[in-house]
C-alpha positions in Angstrom: -18.7 23.1 28.3 -16.7 19.9 29.3 -13.5 19.1 27.5 -14.1 16.9 24.5 -11.0 14.8 25.4 -12.6 14.0 28.8 -15.9 13.1 27.0 -14.0 10.7 24.7 -12.2 9.3 27.7 -15.4 8.6 29.6 -16.8 6.8 26.6 -13.9 4.3 26.5 -13.4 3.9 30.2 -14.1 0.3 31.3 -15.4 1.6 34.6 -18.3 3.3 32.9 -20.1 0.1 32.1 -18.0 -1.9 29.6 -19.9 -1.0 26.6 -23.2 0.2 28.1 -22.7 3.6 26.4 -24.4 5.2 23.4 -22.8 4.6 20.1 -23.8 4.4 16.5 -22.5 4.5 13.0 -25.3 6.6 11.8 -26.5 9.1 14.4 -27.6 9.1 18.0 -29.1 5.6 18.2 -28.1 3.6 21.2 -27.1 0.5 19.2 -25.7 0.0 15.8 -27.9 -1.3 13.0 -27.9 -5.0 12.3 -26.2 -4.5 8.9 -23.3 -2.7 10.5 -22.8 -5.5 13.0 -23.0 -8.1 10.2 -20.4 -6.3 8.1 -17.9 -5.9 11.0 -18.4 -9.5 12.1 -18.0 -10.8 8.5 -14.7 -8.8 8.0 -13.3 -10.0 11.3 -14.3 -13.7 10.7 -12.8 -13.6 7.3 -9.6 -12.0 8.7 -9.3 -14.5 11.5 -9.8 -17.6 9.2 -7.4 -16.4 6.5 -4.9 -15.2 9.2 -4.7 -18.6 10.8 -4.7 -20.7 7.6 -2.4 -18.4 5.6 0.2 -17.8 8.3 0.3 -21.5 9.2 0.9 -22.2 5.5 3.8 -19.6 5.6 5.5 -21.2 8.6 5.1 -24.8 7.3 6.3 -23.8 3.9 9.5 -22.3 5.3 10.2 -25.4 7.3 9.4 -27.8 4.5 11.1 -26.2 1.5 14.8 -26.0 1.4 14.8 -23.0 -1.0 12.8 -21.1 1.6 15.0 -21.9 4.5 17.3 -18.8 4.6 18.1 -16.1 7.1 15.7 -13.6 5.5 12.7 -15.9 5.9 13.4 -16.3 9.6 12.0 -12.8 9.9 9.1 -13.8 7.7 8.3 -16.7 10.1 8.6 -14.3 13.0 6.2 -11.9 11.3 3.7 -14.7 10.6 3.8 -15.6 14.3 3.1 -12.0 15.2 0.0 -12.1 12.9 -1.1 -15.4 14.5 -1.1 -14.0 18.0 -4.1 -11.8 17.4 -6.1 -14.5 15.5 -5.9 -17.1 18.3 -6.9 -14.9 21.2 -7.9 -11.2 20.8 -10.0 -11.5 17.6 -12.3 -14.2 19.0 -12.9 -12.0 22.1 -13.6 -9.0 19.8 -16.2 -11.2 18.0 -17.7 -12.2 21.4 -18.0 -8.6 22.4 -19.4 -7.6 19.0 -22.2 -10.2 19.1 -23.1 -9.4 22.8 -22.8 -5.6 22.3 -20.7 -5.3 25.4 -17.6 -6.6 27.2 -18.6 -9.1 29.9 -15.4 -11.1 30.1 -13.8 -9.2 33.0 -10.9 -6.9 33.5 -8.2 -9.7 33.4 -9.3 -10.9 30.0 -9.4 -7.3 28.8 -5.8 -6.7 29.9 -4.5 -9.9 28.4 -6.4 -9.3 25.1 -5.1 -5.7 24.9 -1.5 -6.8 25.8 -1.5 -9.5 23.1 -3.0 -7.1 20.6 -0.3 -4.6 21.2 2.4 -7.3 21.2 1.2 -8.4 17.7 1.0 -4.9 16.3 4.4 -3.7 17.6 5.9 -7.1 16.8 4.7 -6.8 13.2 6.1 -3.4 12.6 9.4 -4.3 14.2 9.7 -7.5 12.1 8.9 -5.6 9.0 11.7 -3.2 9.9 14.0 -6.2 10.5 13.1 -7.6 7.0 13.8 -4.2 5.4 17.2 -4.0 7.0 17.9 -7.6 6.0 17.0 -6.9 2.4 19.1 -3.7 2.4 22.1 -5.5 3.7 21.6 -8.4 1.3 21.3 -6.2 -1.8 23.4 -3.2 -1.0 26.1 -4.8 1.2 26.2 -8.3 -0.2 29.9 -8.9 0.6 29.3 -8.7 4.4 25.8 -10.1 4.4 26.6 -13.8 5.1 28.9 -12.9 8.0 26.4 -10.4 9.5 23.4 -12.7 9.0 24.7 -16.1 10.0 22.0 -18.4 11.3 23.1 -17.7 14.9 23.1 -13.9 14.4 19.7 -14.0 12.7 18.1 -15.8 15.6 19.7 -13.2 17.9 18.3 -10.4 15.8 14.8 -12.0 16.0 15.1 -12.5 19.7 16.1 -8.8 20.0 13.1 -7.8 18.0 10.7 -9.6 20.4 12.6 -8.3 23.4 12.1 -4.7 22.2 8.5 -5.5 21.4 7.8 -6.6 25.0 9.7 -3.6 26.4 7.6 -1.3 24.1 4.3 -2.7 25.3 5.1 -3.0 29.0 4.6 0.8 29.8 0.9 0.4 28.8 0.4 -1.8 31.9 1.6 1.0 34.2 0.0 3.9 32.3 -3.4 2.2 32.3 -3.8 2.7 28.5 -5.2 -0.8 27.8 -9.0 -0.3 27.9 -12.2 -1.5 26.4 -13.3 0.7 23.5 -17.0 0.1 22.8 -16.7 1.8 19.4 -14.5 -1.1 18.1 -15.5 -3.8 20.6 -11.9 -4.2 21.5 -9.6 -4.0 24.6 -6.9 -1.9 23.0 -4.6 1.1 23.3 -6.7 4.1 24.5 -5.5 7.1 22.6 -7.0 9.5 25.2 -5.1 8.5 28.3 -2.3 10.9 27.8 -1.6 13.2 24.9 2.2 13.1 25.3 2.2 9.3 25.7 0.0 8.8 22.6 2.4 11.0 20.6 5.4 9.0 21.9 3.7 5.7 21.0 2.8 6.8 17.4 6.3 8.3 16.8 8.3 5.4 18.3 6.1 2.5 17.3 5.1 3.7 13.8 6.8 6.8 12.4 10.4 5.8 13.3 10.1 2.2 11.9 8.3 3.6 8.8 11.2 6.0 8.3 13.8 3.3 8.7 12.0 1.0 6.3 11.5 3.8 3.8 15.2 4.6 3.8 16.2 1.0 3.3 13.8 0.4 0.4 14.7 3.8 -1.3 18.4 2.8 -1.2 17.5 -0.6 -2.7 15.4 1.0 -5.5 18.3 3.4 -6.3 20.7 0.5 -6.5 18.3 -1.5 -8.7 17.9 1.4 -11.1 21.7 1.9 -11.3 22.3 -1.8 -11.9 19.7 -2.0 -14.6 21.4 1.0 -16.4 24.7 -0.7 -16.2 23.3 -4.0 -17.4 22.0 -2.3 -20.6 25.6 -1.2 -21.4 27.0 -4.6 -20.3 28.8 -3.0 -17.4 28.6 -4.1 -13.8 26.8 -6.9 -11.9 23.3 -8.2 -12.5 20.6 -8.8 -9.8 19.2 -12.3 -9.8 15.5 -12.4 -10.7 14.7 -14.3 -7.5 16.4 -11.6 -5.4 14.3 -9.0 -7.2 11.1 -10.9 -6.7 11.8 -11.3 -3.0 12.5 -7.6 -2.6 9.3 -6.7 -4.4 7.3 -9.1 -2.3 8.6 -7.6 1.0 8.2 -4.1 -0.4 4.5 -4.8 -1.1 4.1 -6.2 2.4 5.5 -2.9 3.8 3.3 -0.7 1.6 0.1 -2.5 2.6 1.0 -2.4 6.2 1.6 1.3 6.0 -1.7 1.8 4.1 -3.7 -0.3 6.7 -2.2 1.3 9.8 -1.6 4.9 8.8 -5.2 6.1 9.2 -5.5 4.9 12.8 -2.1 6.3 13.8 -2.7 9.6 12.1 -6.1 9.9 13.9 -4.4 9.1 17.2 -1.7 11.7 16.5 -4.1 14.4 15.5 -6.4 13.8 18.5 -3.4 13.8 20.9 -2.0 17.0 19.5 -5.2 19.1 19.8 -7.9 17.1 21.7 -10.5 19.8 22.3 -10.6 20.9 18.6 -10.0 17.7 16.7 -11.6 14.9 18.8 -15.2 16.0 18.1 -14.5 16.4 14.3 -13.5 12.8 13.8 -16.5 10.8 12.7 -17.0 7.5 14.6 -17.4 5.6 11.3 -13.9 6.8 10.3 -12.4 5.6 13.5 -14.1 2.2 13.3 -13.1 1.7 9.6 -9.5 2.6 10.4 -9.4 0.1 13.2 -10.8 -2.8 11.1 -8.5 -1.9 8.3 -5.6 -2.4 10.7 -7.1 -5.7 11.8 -7.5 -6.8 8.2 -3.8 -6.3 7.6 -2.9 -9.4 9.6 -4.3 -11.7 6.9 -2.7 -10.1 3.9 0.9 -11.1 4.1 0.4 -14.8 3.4 -1.7 -13.9 0.4 1.0 -11.6 -0.9 3.7 -14.3 -0.6 1.5 -16.7 -2.6 0.8 -14.2 -5.3 4.3 -12.8 -5.8 6.7 -15.5 -4.7 6.9 -18.6 -6.8 8.6 -20.8 -4.1 5.9 -20.0 -1.6 3.1 -20.5 -4.2 4.4 -23.9 -5.2 4.8 -25.0 -1.5 1.3 -23.8 -0.7 0.1 -26.1 -3.5 2.1 -29.0 -2.3 0.8 -28.6 1.3 -2.8 -28.2 0.3 -2.6 -31.2 -2.1 -1.0 -33.4 0.5 -3.6 -32.4 3.1 -6.4 -33.1 0.6 -5.0 -36.4 -0.5 -4.6 -37.5 3.1 -8.2 -36.5 3.8 -9.4 -38.5 0.8 -7.4 -41.6 1.9 -8.8 -41.3 5.4 -12.3 -41.0 4.1 -11.9 -44.0 1.7 -10.3 -46.1 4.4 -13.1 -45.3 6.9 -15.8 -46.0 4.2 -14.1 -49.4 3.3 -14.0 -50.4 7.0 -17.7 -49.4 7.5 -18.7 -51.4 4.4 -16.7 -54.4 5.5 -18.4 -54.3 8.9 -21.9 -54.1 7.3 -21.3 -56.9 4.9 -19.9 -59.3 7.5 -22.6 -61.9 8.4 -23.9 -61.7 11.9 -23.1 -64.6 14.2 -25.8 -67.1 15.1 -27.2 -67.5 18.6 -24.8 -68.8 21.2 -25.9 -71.8 23.3 -24.5 -73.2 26.5 -22.8 -76.6 26.3 -25.8 -78.2 28.2 -28.5 -76.4 26.2 -29.8 -77.6 22.8 -31.7 -75.7 20.2 -34.8 -77.8 20.9 -34.7 -77.0 24.7 -34.5 -73.3 23.8 -37.5 -73.5 21.5 -39.6 -75.4 24.0 -38.8 -72.8 26.7 -39.8 -69.9 24.4 -43.1 -71.6 23.6 -44.0 -72.0 27.2 -43.3 -68.4 27.9 
């Protein structure tokens, strides 16, 4: 009996036909039912549209609103950029592969798409970690915060995050782990290339950052509880409501990221630890759902900011209103110009200096 890990590897190997393999959400059928394709496509289209519009709103809001221009939101802009990366390139290619039921765009496009997908994912978790450390320093070590997070230092921290992100994704190019997976129509990290490498990726890229973020937010929650107890007895400092709202907002961002990405990482970790026994037991529908849950996370952050942060919500309204008013003004101006052109009387026939209307009439009668 062949090793199940090798079977899974053959299914996701781009050399085996780039999608010309059997797959199905509900049995042994060669292709997925139309309803499954429609659901996956709808989820990905919605994710892409909201990802682009929402994260552009986030970036524009931070640049426009003075209240939002602070060192903490530099990480928010960096996180929004990480989410935009997948919306502009990998997601459209995933849709193309989904509608064509195969990958026909070549090896180079597959490598670039997989690289950018990994860059976005690792960049997101590293930026979320940076945000958590920033919030921890702001709330728990407020006296040294402004010295530590000066504008120059904050830009250096963001640059360091992206440098570490690139260094983290580069080994995939040498290991050969960026492959087309026909189950999810994506060129992505293949969990079956190497068990030890998959375990290292999950631990370094997911579990360690999650542990750091959890530590930071636990310390913040402990401090918040202590401060509230002291406030009741009129002892000690108070936390500003805006600081508390910002903390809760970023905490929700972290929790949703963990919820969306945990299933896929746990599946990869389980399969890597014991491939022969666990790989056949993981239903394909569970693997597909976990992948599209992870994709869906890229559109959530902008929604969370709008729901939980008043400054972002108000700036969203201003931007959308200004765009809508500009569109109305443009439409009305174009309509007025068109109506003016239609109402303008057409010029009469033009004659040469040596030609009279009578001569023109006689020539037309002869013809």
